[in-house]
C-alpha positions in Angstrom: 0.1 0.0 -0.2 1.8 2.8 -0.8 1.4 6.3 0.8 -1.0 7.6 -1.3 -3.5 5.3 -1.0 -7.1 6.1 -1.3 -10.4 3.7 -1.7 -11.5 3.2 -5.1 -15.1 4.4 -6.1 -16.0 0.7 -5.8 -15.0 1.0 -2.2 -17.0 4.4 -1.7 -20.2 2.7 -3.1 -19.7 -0.4 -0.7 -19.3 1.8 2.1 -22.4 3.8 0.8 -24.5 0.9 0.5 -23.7 -0.3 4.0 -24.4 3.0 5.8 -27.6 3.2 4.0 -28.9 -0.5 4.9 -27.9 0.3 8.6 -30.0 3.7 8.4 -33.1 2.6 6.8 -33.4 -0.7 7.9 -31.1 -2.3 10.5 -30.7 0.2 13.1 -34.3 0.0 14.0 -33.7 -3.7 15.2 -30.6 -3.0 17.3 -32.2 -2.4 20.5 -35.1 -5.2 20.7 -32.5 -7.8 19.4 -30.3 -7.1 22.0 -32.9 -6.9 24.9 -33.9 -10.1 23.7 -30.6 -11.4 23.2 -32.0 -13.1 19.7 -30.7 -12.2 16.7 -33.3 -11.4 13.8 -32.5 -14.2 11.6 -34.7 -13.0 8.4 -31.9 -10.4 7.8 -29.6 -13.1 6.1 -32.2 -13.1 3.5 -31.7 -9.3 2.7 -28.0 -9.3 3.3 -27.9 -12.4 0.3 -30.2 -10.3 -1.9 -27.5 -7.5 -1.9 -24.7 -9.5 -2.2 -23.3 -8.8 1.4 -22.7 -12.5 2.3 -20.6 -12.8 -0.9 -18.1 -9.9 -0.7 -14.9 -12.0 -0.7 -15.9 -14.5 -2.9 -15.6 -14.8 -7.0 -18.7 -14.5 -8.9 -18.2 -18.2 -10.4 -18.6 -19.3 -7.2 -21.8 -17.3 -6.6 -20.1 -14.4 -5.0 -20.1 -10.6 -5.5 -16.5 -10.9 -6.5 -14.8 -7.9 -4.7 -11.9 -7.8 -2.4 -10.8 -7.8 1.0 -10.8 -4.0 1.7 -14.4 -4.4 0.4 -14.9 -7.1 3.0 -13.4 -5.0 5.9 -15.5 -1.7 4.8 -18.6 -4.0 5.2 -17.2 -5.2 8.8 -16.2 -1.3 9.9 -19.7 -0.1 9.1 -21.8 -3.0 10.5 -19.8 -2.8 13.7 -20.3 1.1 14.0 -23.9 0.5 13.8 -23.8 -3.0 16.2 -20.9 -5.3 17.0 -23.9 -7.7 17.5 -24.8 -7.7 13.9 -21.4 -7.8 12.1 -20.2 -10.8 14.5 -23.3 -13.0 12.9 -22.3 -11.8 9.7 -18.6 -12.5 10.0 -18.8 -15.9 11.8 -21.5 -16.6 9.0 -19.5 -15.1 5.9 -15.7 -16.1 6.8 -15.0 -18.5 9.4 -18.6 -20.7 8.5 -17.9 -20.8 4.9 -14.2 -19.8 4.0 -13.2 -23.0 4.4 -15.9 -24.9 2.3 -14.9 -22.5 -0.8 -11.2 -22.9 0.1 -10.9 -26.9 0.3 -14.7 -28.0 -0.4 -15.4 -30.4 -3.3 -18.0 -29.2 -5.8 -20.9 -30.9 -4.4 -19.8 -29.1 -0.8 -19.8 -26.0 -2.4 -23.3 -26.5 -4.4 -25.0 -27.9 -1.3 -23.7 -25.5 1.3 -21.7 -22.8 0.0 -24.1 -21.0 -2.9 -27.2 -21.4 -0.2 -25.1 -19.9 2.1 -23.8 -16.9 0.3 -27.7 -16.4 -0.9 -28.6 -16.1 3.0 -30.8 -19.1 2.6 -28.8 -21.0 5.1 -26.7 -19.9 8.0 -23.3 -21.2 8.9 -21.0 -21.1 12.0 -17.7 -22.6 13.0 -16.9 -24.8 15.7 -13.3 -24.6 16.9 -13.0 -23.4 20.3 -13.1 -25.8 23.0 -13.7 -25.4 26.8 -10.4 -26.7 27.9 -8.3 -25.3 25.1 -9.7 -22.0 24.4 -7.5 -20.0 21.6 -5.1 -23.3 21.3 -6.3 -24.8 18.7 -3.5 -27.9 19.1 -5.2 -29.1 22.8 -8.4 -29.8 20.6 -9.8 -33.1 22.2 -12.7 -33.4 20.4 -12.2 -36.6 18.1 -14.0 -38.1 15.3 -14.0 -42.1 14.3 -14.5 -43.6 11.4 -17.3 -46.0 10.9 -19.1 -47.3 8.3 -20.3 -45.0 5.8 -19.2 -42.3 8.0 -17.6 -40.7 11.1 -18.6 -40.4 14.7 -17.9 -37.2 16.5 -17.5 -36.7 20.6 -16.2 -33.6 22.1 -17.4 -30.6 23.0 -17.2 -27.0 21.5 -17.6 -23.4 23.4 -18.4 -20.2 22.3 -19.6 -21.1 19.2 -21.4 -18.0 17.4 -24.6 -18.4 15.5 -24.7 -22.2 16.8 -28.5 -21.8 18.1 -29.7 -21.2 14.8 -27.5 -22.2 12.0 -28.5 -24.7 9.5 -24.5 -25.8 9.7 -21.3 -25.8 11.3 -18.2 -26.3 10.5 -16.7 -28.5 13.3 -12.9 -29.4 13.7 -11.9 -32.8 15.5 -9.1 -35.0 15.4 -9.4 -38.0 13.0 -6.0 -39.8 14.4 -5.1 -40.6 18.0 -2.2 -38.6 17.8 -1.9 -34.8 19.1 -0.3 -33.7 16.0 -2.2 -30.4 14.5 -2.2 -33.0 10.9 -4.4 -35.2 12.4 -6.8 -32.2 12.6 -9.8 -32.1 10.3 -12.9 -30.1 9.4 -16.4 -31.5 9.2 -19.6 -30.0 7.8 -22.6 -30.8 10.0 -25.8 -30.2 9.4 -28.3 -29.1 12.1 -30.1 -30.8 14.0 -28.2 -33.3 14.4 -29.2 -35.8 17.4 -25.7 -36.3 18.8 -25.6 -32.3 19.0 -26.8 -30.9 22.0 -26.7 -27.0 21.8 -27.0 -24.9 25.1 -27.2 -20.8 24.4 -25.1 -19.0 26.5 -26.2 -15.4 28.3 -23.3 -12.9 27.6 -22.3 -9.2 28.9 -21.4 -8.2 25.3 -22.5 -8.4 21.6 -25.8 -9.9 23.5 -27.8 -10.1 20.0 -25.1 -12.6 18.6 -26.2 -16.0 19.8 -23.4 -17.6 21.1 -23.7 -21.6 22.6 -22.0 -24.3 24.0 -22.1 -27.8 22.3 -22.0 -31.2 23.7 -21.1 -33.6 20.9 -21.8 -37.2 21.7 -21.6 -40.0 19.4 -22.4 -37.8 16.4 -22.5 -39.3 12.9 -21.7 -37.2 10.2 -21.4 -38.9 6.4 -18.5 -39.5 4.5 -19.5 -36.8 2.0 -19.5 -34.0 4.8 -15.6 -34.5 5.6 -14.5 -31.0 4.6 -12.9 -31.9 0.8 -13.5 -35.7 1.3 -10.0 -35.6 3.1 -8.3 -35.8 6.4 -6.0 -32.9 7.8 -7.4 -29.5 6.8 -5.7 -27.9 9.8 -3.7 -25.5 7.5 -6.9 -24.3 6.2 -8.1 -23.2 9.8 -4.8 -21.5 10.3 -5.2 -19.3 7.1 -8.5 -18.8 7.8 -7.8 -17.9 11.5 -5.3 -15.1 9.7 -7.4 -13.7 7.5 -10.3 -13.3 10.0 -7.8 -11.6 12.2 -7.4 -8.6 9.7 -11.1 -8.8 9.3 -12.4 -8.5 13.0 -9.6 -5.8 13.4 -12.2 -3.7 11.0 -14.9 -4.6 13.2 -12.9 -3.3 16.1 -12.3 0.2 14.0 -15.8 0.5 13.6 -16.6 0.2 16.9 -14.0 2.7 17.9 -14.9 5.4 15.5 -18.8 4.6 16.8 -17.6 5.2 20.2 -15.4 8.3 19.0 -18.4 9.9 17.3 -20.9 9.9 20.2 -17.8 11.2 22.6 -17.6 14.3 20.1 -21.0 14.5 19.9 -21.6 14.7 23.6 -18.7 17.2 24.5 -19.8 19.6 21.7 -23.6 19.3 23.1 -23.0 19.0 27.1 -22.8 22.7 29.1 -21.0 22.6 32.0 -20.0 25.9 34.0 -21.0 27.7 30.6 -18.7 25.9 28.4 -19.1 23.1 26.2 -17.5 19.8 27.6 -14.9 19.9 24.5 -13.8 22.9 25.8 -12.0 22.0 29.1 -8.6 20.6 28.1 -8.6 17.3 29.8 -11.5 16.5 27.9 -10.0 17.9 24.5 -6.9 15.6 25.2 -8.8 12.7 25.5 -10.2 13.2 22.4 -7.3 14.2 20.5 -5.9 10.9 21.7 -8.7 9.1 20.5 -8.5 10.4 17.1 -5.0 9.9 16.5 -5.6 5.8 17.8 -8.6 5.4 15.1 -6.4 6.8 12.4 -3.4 4.8 12.9 -6.0 2.1 13.0 -7.5 2.6 9.9 -4.3 2.5 8.2 -3.1 -0.7 10.0 -6.5 -2.3 9.3 -6.5 -1.7 5.5 -3.2 -2.2 5.0 -3.6 -5.6 6.5 -6.7 -5.7 4.2 -4.5 -4.6 1.2 -1.6 -7.4 2.4 -4.7 -10.3 1.7 -5.3 -8.7 -1.6 -1.8 -9.0 -2.6 -1.4 -12.8 -1.3 1.5 -11.7 1.2 -0.5 -11.4 4.8 1.5 -13.7 7.3 0.3 -15.0 10.4 2.5 -12.0 12.0 1.0 -9.1 10.4 -2.3 -10.5 10.9 -1.8 -10.9 14.8 -0.1 -7.1 14.8 -3.4 -5.8 12.9 -5.7 -7.7 15.2 -3.7 -7.1 18.6 -3.5 -3.1 17.9 -7.1 -2.5 16.7 -8.8 -4.4 19.3 -7.0 -2.9 22.1 -7.7 0.7 20.6 -11.3 -0.4 20.4 -11.0 -1.0 24.2 -9.3 2.3 25.1 -11.2 4.6 23.0 -14.6 3.0 24.5 -13.7 3.2 27.8 -12.2 7.0 27.1 -15.9 7.8 25.5 -17.5 6.4 28.9 -15.2 8.6 31.1 -16.1 11.9 28.9 -20.0 11.1 29.2 -19.7 10.5 33.3 -22.4 9.2 34.5 -24.5 9.4 31.5 -22.0 6.9 30.1 -23.7 4.0 31.7 -27.1 5.1 30.7 -28.6 2.5 28.4 -29.8 5.5 26.4 -26.3 6.1 25.0 -24.4 3.8 22.8 -21.0 3.8 24.5 -21.4 1.3 27.2 -22.5 -1.3 25.0 -20.1 -0.5 22.4 -17.3 -0.8 25.4 -18.5 -4.5 26.5 -18.6 -5.5 22.8 -15.0 -4.4 22.4 -14.0 -6.3 25.0 -15.0 -9.4 23.4 -12.2 -9.0 21.1 -9.0 -8.7 23.3 -10.5 -12.3 24.0 -12.1 -13.7 21.0 -10.3 -14.9 17.5 -7.0 -15.3 19.5 -6.7 -13.1 22.8 -4.3 -10.3 23.0 -1.7 -12.5 24.8 -1.9 -15.3 22.0 -1.6 -12.4 19.1 1.9 -11.1 21.1 3.0 -14.7 21.2 2.7 -14.9 17.4 4.4 -11.9 17.2 7.0 -12.4 19.3 7.7 -15.9 17.4 8.2 -13.9 14.7 11.3 -11.9 15.9 12.8 -15.2 16.9 11.4 -15.4 20.5 10.2 -18.5 21.8 8.5 -18.9 25.5 
């Protein structure tokens, strides 16, 4: 990305489309979805009609044929409105179906990918486990070959979209060893009598439905082993690296939303005859927040550009995700401080944004995991 980088007309068109969609159709759904902790699933069909579920996928596969920069713009603008909506969209459009596009058979793409791009089926990704967290290599869920398919046993935790998904990509070990090469992906259609899905109640991204899954002797047919081959761990790693750039764009959207709310409040709130923003302490907070957001914006879209160039590496993805997620937390916290007591009132968005931002210093690999990845790239192993 050169120093004179600017978004293309196509990119600005994508941003305008998402902003209008959020303002005209989606924003009115957020409050009830948050209060009820239930995502309005019918939105997927609308996203599909607008081509927003296939932003990153080639037209030949049913997608919109756009680039990663466009994908990040969609994420940023959805997150500006509601991180719960953006998280739900992301779990479907990337983690839930990207591996199918990358490694699936033609039949699997026709059966799962294309309906997912149209919003006719909703996907999720079953990776994290109660005992492993961000450590994929510690995975305990196992798949045993049986006549006609596989039997899966184990558990998955914090699985977005699982309570209402039509299918999940589920990672499991297909060999008894603990090598990462033994980890494979399965496409599991729901409901499946071997999957006990328990919806979780959360403090953040409340409208994004998340679940704990107990897997007890669940049968999955042979044609639902991703790519009809064992050992798809590299696909998981590639998916996680690219998605870290994506969720960094989510974090950028949250930071912008918190900042804009704080600026508006500082402009309108009068204390002792002065606008709050005129007090140096508040002005300095806003200045720091503005600088953090601008630096994060450049880093996020640099990461997206690296994806489009085919040069993204794990350490770069980790840097992008680390900086953006920590920025979202810091900016939203400062926004609450600027609001004062009003910052914890539900009529203002900054409290919700802060709760939601905290999700991303944990989810998609904790900040500590990102630091480990970066340190290893520098030649230091713990």
